[in-house]
N, C-alpha and C positions, 0 to 999 in steps of 0.2 A: 504494500500500500504506500503511495507517494504522498508527500506533504504538499501544502499549497504552494510553497516556494518552488519545489521541484516541478510541479505542474506548470507554473508560470514560465519557468526556464524551458521546459519541453515545448510548450506552445509557441514561445518566441522563436526557438530554433526551427520548428516546423514551418512557421510563417515565413521566415527568411528563406527556407528552402523552396517553398511554393512560389514566393515572389521571384525567385531566380529561375523558375521554369520547371521545377520538379513536381511530380504528381504526388498527391497526398498519400496514397496507399504505399508508394515506394519509400517516401520519407518515413512513414510510420514503421515500415518493415525494417528499415535500417536501425531505428531506435529500439525496436522490439515491442511495439505497441500495435494494437488493432486500430484501423482507421475509425471504426465506430466508437472506440473509447475516446479518441480525440474529439470527435464530433459531439459526444455527450458532454465533454468538459466545456466546450464553447457554446453549448446549446442555451436557449432562453436568453439571448442577448448577452452572452458571456457573463451572466450573473452567477452561474453555477460554480465558476472558478473561485468565487469568494465565499461560497456557502460552506465548503469543506465536505468532509465525509458525513453524509446525513444518515448513515446506517446506525441503528441502535445496537448497542452491545448485547450479546447473548447473556441473559441473566443466569442461565444454567451453568455458565463457566464460574461465576462468582458465588452462587448459592448452592447449598447441599441439596441433593434430590430429596423430595418429601418422603420417599419410601426407603431411605437409607436405614440400615439396621443400627440400633443403639448398641452401646457396649454390653448391656445386659442381654440383649437378643443375640449378639454375636457369641457370647460365652455360652448361652443356652444351645445355640446351633452346634458349636464345637463339642459340647457335652453329648449331644445326640450322635454326632459323627464318631466319637470315640467310645461310645457305649459298647457293652459286651455284644449286643445284637448286631451292631452295624460297623464295628471297627475294621472288619475285613472286606467291606463292600464299598464300591464307588458311589458317588451321588446319583448316577443314572439308575441305580437299583434301590437306593435308599428312598428317594422321593416317591416312587410308585408304591413301595411297601408302606410308607407313612400315609399315603393317600388312601390305601385300602383300610387303614384304621381310622380314617377321618381326621388325621393330624397333618397340619401344614406348618413347617418350620421356616423354609425359605425356598426359593427357586433352585433348580439344578445348577444353573450357572453361578448363582451366589454361593452355593455350597462348595463348588469347585474353586471359586476365588478365595474363600475362607481357608480351605485346605492348602492352597498354594501359598497364601500369606503365612500360614503356620508351618510351612515346610513338611506337610504330612501327605502330600499328594502321591508320592512314590511308595511302592511296596505296601499297598493296602490289601492286596490279595492274600489269601491263606497259602503262604509258601515259606520255604526255608529262608531264614534271615541270612544275608550275605556274610560269608565267613572270610576272615583274613588268612591268606595263604602266605607262608614264609618260604624262603628259598631253602631247598633241601640241604642237608648237611653234606659238606664236601668230603668225598671219599677218595682215597689214593690206593691204587693197586700196585704193589711192589713185587708181585709174583703171579704166576698163572693160578687159576682156580681160586681167586680171592674175591673178585667182583664180576658178576654177570649182569648184562642188561638184555632185555628182550622186548619184543613187540609182536603184533599181529599185522600182517600185510595182506591187502586184498589182491587176489590174482584173477584177472578177467578171464572169462571163458568164451566159447563161441556163441553162447546164448546171451542176449542182451539182458542186463539186470541180474545175471547169475554169476556168483563169484566163488572161488575157492579161497581158503585162508591159510597163509603160511605162518606157522608159529616158529620163531627164530630166536635162539639164545646165543649171545656172543660174549666171549671173554674179552674184557676191555684192555687187559694187559698184553695179550698176544694177538688180539683181533681174530682169534680162532672161533669158528662156528662150532660150539660144543654140542649143539643139538637142534634139530629142526624136524618138523612134520607138516604135512599139508592135510587139512580137513575140509569138510563141506559146511562147517559152521563154527561159531565161537562158543566156548563153554569153559568154565573153570575146571571141570573134571578132566578134560583133555589136556589143558595146560598143566594141571597137577601131575597127571600120569607122565607127561613128557619131562617135567622137572625131576621127578623121582627116578626116571630112567637115566637122565644126565648125571645125577649125583652118584648113581650106582656105577656107571661106566667110567666116570672121571675119578672115582674113589674119594669123593668129597665127604669129609666127616662133619660132625656136629659143630656148630659155631665156627665154621671155616669160611663160608662164602656168603656174600651179600648180593641179593638180586634186586636190580633197579628196573622200574617200569613206570608207565603212566598210570592214570586212574581209570582205566577201562574196566568193564564188568568182569571179564575173565581174570584180570589181575587182582581184583578185590573180592572175588567170590569166596564163599565160606569153605568150599572144598580146597581151593588153592591155599588159603590162609592156614587151614588146618594141616595140610600136607607140609607146608613150610615150617610150621611150628614143630611138627613131628620129626622132620629131618634136621632141625636145628639151623635153618636157613633164615638169615635176617632179610628184611625187605626195606626198600627205599622207594619213595614216590616222587614223581614230578609234580610241579604245579599245573593246574588246569590250563590248557591252551598255551603252554610254554614248551615248545619243542626243543629248545636249547638245554633243558634239564635232562634230556635223554638223547644226545646227539648221535651216538654211535648206532643205536637202534633205528633212529629216524632216518639216518643217511642210507 
């Protein structure tokens, strides 16, 4: 929005350009104004130039809306949102359930705004609370049969969507593949049987070897964990979605 002084300067420049032979719309285009705007400024005998901005300010900018929640109503709405019945539900489900009971607290958008302001909009569903994952303990292999790492790799077949699964155990000191098998599925039972066979062939005793893996289902299955405990094999886990914690198996 321009001031009266700016308008007077603009009109003077446009008048000089038009008197020199320029067309009005070309002069206005160079300045960045519409010709109709300039015509409106000089309309009614050029009196509008000295009237100024006759638009009335929007009262809603300065005054609070009449339906704004009070502090008491805001606390009451948050108490409903955090109640035992609705603490795991979003406002899109809370408002209809309250309507079925004949209760109205606030609109759905208002409840979303209150949750956003309170920092409670995320993780309202009934799910596991995010857990902090720490970097696994550094292990050093100084001889063979001390630290194994393993993983399961998908092997494509001639049928689309059908895979075989390669179970592969590697000694990180010698890079020797100490055991592998190919199966048509993933299971902790097959992994446990393969680990037991490897320990028997390699002559691994109790409390001698540590096996590192990711957090897949076969790696954390009850059968696999029970077999490792029975054989005296310690386990180490990677952080979720961090392939660098198991680089030899991932490569």
